[in-house]
C-alpha positions as CSV (number, residue, x, y, z in Angstrom):
1,K,0.0,0.0,0.0
2,V,1.5,3.3,-1.1
3,G,-1.0,5.7,0.6
4,S,-4.5,6.8,1.0
5,F,-6.0,9.7,-0.9
6,A,-9.3,11.5,-0.4
7,I,-11.1,12.9,-3.4
8,G,-14.7,14.0,-4.0
9,Q,-17.5,11.5,-4.6
10,S,-17.6,10.4,-8.2
11,V,-20.5,11.5,-10.4
12,G,-22.2,9.3,-12.9
13,I,-21.4,5.8,-14.2
14,R,-19.4,7.3,-17.1
15,G,-17.8,10.2,-15.2
16,A,-14.2,9.4,-16.2
17,I,-12.1,9.6,-19.3
18,D,-8.5,8.8,-20.2
19,L,-6.7,11.9,-21.5
20,G,-3.1,11.4,-22.4
21,A,-1.2,9.9,-19.5
22,D,-3.8,11.1,-17.1
23,S,-7.5,10.5,-16.3
24,V,-10.1,13.2,-15.8
25,L,-12.9,12.5,-13.3
26,I,-16.2,14.1,-12.6
27,T,-16.3,14.4,-8.8
28,A,-18.1,16.5,-6.2
29,D,-15.1,18.9,-6.4
30,G,-15.3,19.5,-10.2
31,Y,-13.7,18.1,-13.3
32,Q,-10.5,16.8,-11.7
33,P,-7.3,15.2,-13.2
34,L,-6.5,12.1,-11.3
35,N,-2.8,12.9,-10.8
36,T,-3.8,16.3,-9.3
37,A,-6.3,14.7,-7.0
38,L,-3.7,12.2,-5.8
39,Q,-1.1,14.9,-5.1
40,G,-3.3,17.5,-3.5
41,G,-6.5,15.8,-2.5
42,R,-9.7,17.8,-2.3
43,A,-7.8,21.0,-1.7
44,A,-6.2,21.0,-5.1
45,T,-9.2,22.4,-7.0
46,R,-7.2,25.3,-8.5
47,F,-5.5,22.7,-10.7
48,N,-8.8,21.2,-11.9
49,V,-9.7,21.2,-15.6
50,S,-12.8,23.1,-14.6
51,D,-10.9,25.8,-12.7
52,K,-12.1,28.6,-14.9
53,I,-15.7,27.6,-14.5
54,Q,-15.4,26.0,-11.1
55,N,-18.5,27.7,-9.6
56,A,-20.7,26.8,-12.6
57,A,-19.4,23.2,-12.5
58,L,-20.0,22.8,-8.8
59,R,-23.5,24.3,-9.0
60,Q,-24.4,21.8,-11.7
61,I,-22.9,18.9,-9.9
62,F,-24.7,19.9,-6.7
63,S,-28.1,20.2,-8.4
64,S,-28.1,17.2,-10.7
65,S,-25.4,14.7,-9.7
66,G,-28.0,12.1,-9.0
67,N,-29.5,12.3,-12.5
68,F,-28.6,10.0,-15.4
69,G,-26.7,11.5,-18.3
70,W,-23.2,12.5,-16.9
71,D,-20.6,11.6,-19.5
72,M,-17.3,12.8,-21.0
73,A,-15.8,12.7,-24.5
74,Y,-12.6,13.8,-26.1
75,Y,-13.0,15.1,-29.7
76,P,-9.5,15.1,-31.4
77,L,-10.5,17.1,-34.5
78,R,-11.3,20.2,-32.4
79,N,-9.2,19.2,-29.4
80,W,-12.3,19.5,-27.2
81,L,-13.2,17.9,-24.0
82,L,-16.9,17.7,-23.6
83,V,-18.7,17.1,-20.2
84,N,-22.3,16.1,-20.7
85,Y,-24.6,16.9,-17.8
86,P,-28.3,16.6,-17.1
87,V,-30.2,19.8,-16.3
88,S,-33.3,17.7,-15.6
89,G,-34.5,14.2,-16.5
90,T,-35.1,15.2,-20.1
91,V,-32.8,18.3,-20.7
92,F,-29.1,17.9,-21.3
93,Q,-26.3,20.4,-21.9
94,Q,-22.5,20.3,-22.3
95,H,-19.5,22.2,-20.8
96,V,-16.9,22.2,-23.5
97,V,-13.2,23.2,-23.2
98,N,-10.7,23.9,-25.9
99,L,-7.7,22.0,-24.6
100,R,-5.3,24.2,-26.7
101,T,-6.5,27.5,-25.2
102,G,-8.2,26.5,-22.0
103,A,-11.3,28.4,-23.1
104,W,-14.7,27.1,-22.1
105,C,-18.2,27.4,-23.6
106,R,-21.6,25.8,-23.1
107,F,-23.7,23.9,-25.6
108,K,-27.5,24.1,-25.2
109,G,-30.1,22.3,-27.3
110,V,-28.0,19.1,-27.8
111,P,-30.2,16.4,-26.3
112,A,-27.3,14.0,-25.7
113,L,-27.5,11.1,-23.3
114,C,-24.1,9.7,-24.2
115,W,-21.1,10.4,-26.6
116,K,-18.8,8.2,-28.6
117,L,-16.0,8.7,-31.1
118,F,-16.1,6.4,-34.1
119,N,-13.7,6.6,-37.0
120,E,-12.6,10.0,-35.7
121,R,-16.1,11.4,-35.9
122,L,-18.2,12.3,-32.9
123,Y,-21.7,10.9,-32.3
124,F,-24.2,11.2,-29.5
125,G,-27.1,9.1,-28.5
126,A,-30.5,10.7,-27.7
127,A,-33.8,9.5,-26.4
128,G,-35.7,7.0,-28.3
129,G,-32.6,5.1,-29.4
130,N,-31.6,7.8,-31.9
131,V,-28.0,8.4,-32.8
132,F,-26.8,11.7,-34.3
133,L,-23.6,12.7,-36.0
134,F,-22.1,15.8,-34.3
135,D,-20.2,18.8,-35.8
136,E,-21.2,18.1,-39.4
137,G,-22.8,20.6,-41.7
138,A,-23.8,24.2,-41.0
139,S,-27.2,23.8,-39.4
140,D,-28.7,22.3,-36.3
141,N,-30.4,19.3,-37.9
142,G,-32.0,21.7,-40.4
143,A,-32.7,24.5,-37.9
144,N,-30.7,27.7,-37.3
145,I,-27.6,27.7,-35.1
146,L,-27.6,30.3,-32.3
147,A,-24.2,31.2,-30.9
148,D,-23.7,33.8,-28.2
149,A,-20.1,34.8,-27.3
150,L,-19.1,37.1,-24.4
151,P,-15.4,37.1,-23.5
152,A,-14.0,38.4,-20.2
153,Y,-14.5,42.0,-19.3
154,N,-11.5,44.3,-19.9
155,Y,-10.7,47.4,-17.8
156,L,-8.6,48.8,-20.7
157,G,-5.5,49.4,-18.5
158,S,-7.2,51.1,-15.5
159,R,-9.7,50.1,-12.9
160,T,-10.0,53.7,-11.5
161,N,-10.7,55.6,-14.7
162,Q,-13.9,55.7,-16.6
163,K,-13.5,55.2,-20.4
164,M,-15.7,56.2,-23.3
165,V,-15.8,53.5,-26.0
166,N,-16.9,55.2,-29.2
167,T,-16.4,52.5,-31.9
168,V,-15.3,48.9,-32.2
169,R,-13.5,47.1,-35.0
170,V,-14.7,43.5,-35.5
171,V,-12.8,41.1,-37.7
172,T,-14.6,38.0,-39.0
173,S,-14.5,35.5,-41.8
174,S,-17.3,33.7,-43.5
175,D,-18.3,32.2,-46.8
176,G,-21.2,34.6,-47.0
177,D,-22.9,37.6,-45.3
178,L,-23.3,37.2,-41.6
179,P,-26.4,37.9,-39.6
180,L,-24.8,39.1,-36.4
181,E,-25.8,41.2,-33.4
182,I,-22.8,43.1,-32.0
183,S,-23.0,45.1,-28.8
184,V,-20.5,46.4,-26.2
185,Q,-21.5,45.4,-22.6
186,R,-20.3,47.6,-19.8
187,D,-19.4,47.2,-16.1
188,L,-20.0,43.4,-15.8
189,G,-23.6,43.7,-16.9
190,I,-25.3,41.8,-19.7
191,D,-28.1,43.5,-21.7
192,P,-31.1,41.4,-22.8
193,A,-30.5,39.9,-26.2
194,G,-32.9,40.6,-29.0
195,D,-34.9,37.8,-30.7
196,V,-34.1,38.9,-34.2
197,I,-30.5,39.5,-35.4
198,T,-30.4,42.0,-38.3
199,N,-26.9,43.5,-38.4
200,F,-25.2,41.9,-41.4
201,L,-21.5,41.9,-41.9
202,P,-20.3,41.4,-45.4
203,G,-18.6,38.1,-46.2
204,S,-16.2,37.3,-49.0
205,V,-14.7,34.1,-50.4
206,G,-11.7,33.6,-52.7
207,T,-12.4,33.6,-56.4
208,A,-9.1,32.5,-57.9
209,T,-9.4,30.9,-61.4
210,W,-7.2,28.0,-62.3
211,D,-4.4,28.9,-64.7
212,L,-5.3,32.6,-64.5
213,A,-4.8,33.6,-60.8
214,T,-1.5,35.0,-59.6
215,W,0.3,32.6,-57.2
216,D,0.8,33.9,-53.7
217,V,-1.4,36.9,-54.5
218,D,-4.9,35.7,-55.2
219,S,-6.9,33.9,-52.6
220,W,-7.8,30.2,-53.0
221,A,-11.3,29.8,-54.5
222,G,-13.9,28.8,-51.9
223,E,-11.8,29.9,-48.9
224,A,-13.3,32.4,-46.5
225,I,-11.5,35.8,-46.4
226,A,-11.1,37.9,-43.2
227,R,-13.1,41.1,-43.3
228,D,-13.2,44.0,-40.8
229,V,-15.8,46.6,-40.1
230,W,-15.9,49.6,-37.7
231,L,-19.2,49.9,-35.8
232,D,-20.7,52.7,-33.7
233,R,-20.9,50.8,-30.4
234,G,-20.0,51.5,-26.9
235,G,-20.7,53.9,-24.0
236,L,-19.2,55.2,-20.7
237,G,-18.0,52.7,-18.2
238,Y,-15.0,51.1,-16.3
239,S,-14.9,47.6,-18.0
240,F,-16.1,46.4,-21.3
241,A,-16.8,43.2,-23.2
242,L,-17.8,42.7,-26.8
243,R,-20.8,40.5,-27.3
244,V,-21.3,38.7,-30.6
245,R,-24.5,36.7,-31.4
246,Y,-25.1,34.7,-34.6
247,N,-28.4,33.2,-35.6
248,G,-28.4,31.4,-39.0
249,Q,-27.3,28.4,-41.0
250,G,-25.4,27.5,-44.1
251,R,-22.4,29.6,-43.1
252,E,-18.9,28.8,-41.7
253,V,-18.3,31.6,-39.2
254,R,-15.1,32.7,-37.5
255,W,-14.7,35.6,-35.1
256,L,-11.0,36.5,-35.3
257,S,-10.4,39.7,-33.3
258,Y,-11.8,43.0,-32.1
259,T,-10.4,46.5,-31.2
260,Y,-11.9,49.3,-29.1
261,S,-11.5,53.0,-29.9
262,Y,-11.9,54.8,-26.6
263,E,-11.0,57.9,-24.6
264,I,-9.9,57.9,-21.0
265,A,-11.8,60.1,-18.5
266,A,-10.2,61.9,-15.6
267,P,-10.2,59.9,-12.3
268,I,-13.0,60.8,-9.8
């Protein structure tokens, strides 16, 4: 016997997954690497995979750990780790982390009971014995895809000065025009989202013609080209976050970067 180690109670019958040389467990303390749990026990939650969303993960574990549907899956194509959790007996959502960047998001409206990788493609099982192919095509089983992105708030170099954000430059790429709603949120607040998204950003794709295009100058045909636009968005505040919402289908969308144009007010 090498030693005894205390970790949080495990959650779900499929609440563990091998990831490289380690294993990740769903426990009462969050989404926890086994090596970390063995070294630091229940006090080592700052090293959890779920550290950035620890409060959200613990709230969900506390409220529905006894329900069926907890599962984990690794998706190599995107380098995602998905944690499937039940909101209720019939509603399921997913916490998803990009293992390259450590950034988290949440998937809603994916009625998955379990996940499985087959031939490098990701599938999920739903109620009624139905099996769906995931991350294929540009629609949600024929319906629009709704995406809502809100990064961390930025104090723009000073927590004591108010700033006036006047405009924002948004850089996106797509294979067509984008129906986006773009707003600047202020001082850790989140405004209600509109039901209809009507702000279209122009999209563009490469149109190079074989045997006529100039090598290393023209863009590949069919490839999305990055486009930028300055928008009159902003207001007065201490911290800011750019919110981008997409509602549509048939488009491959990438949000690449954004830039604020602002003025600094005198300290109070």
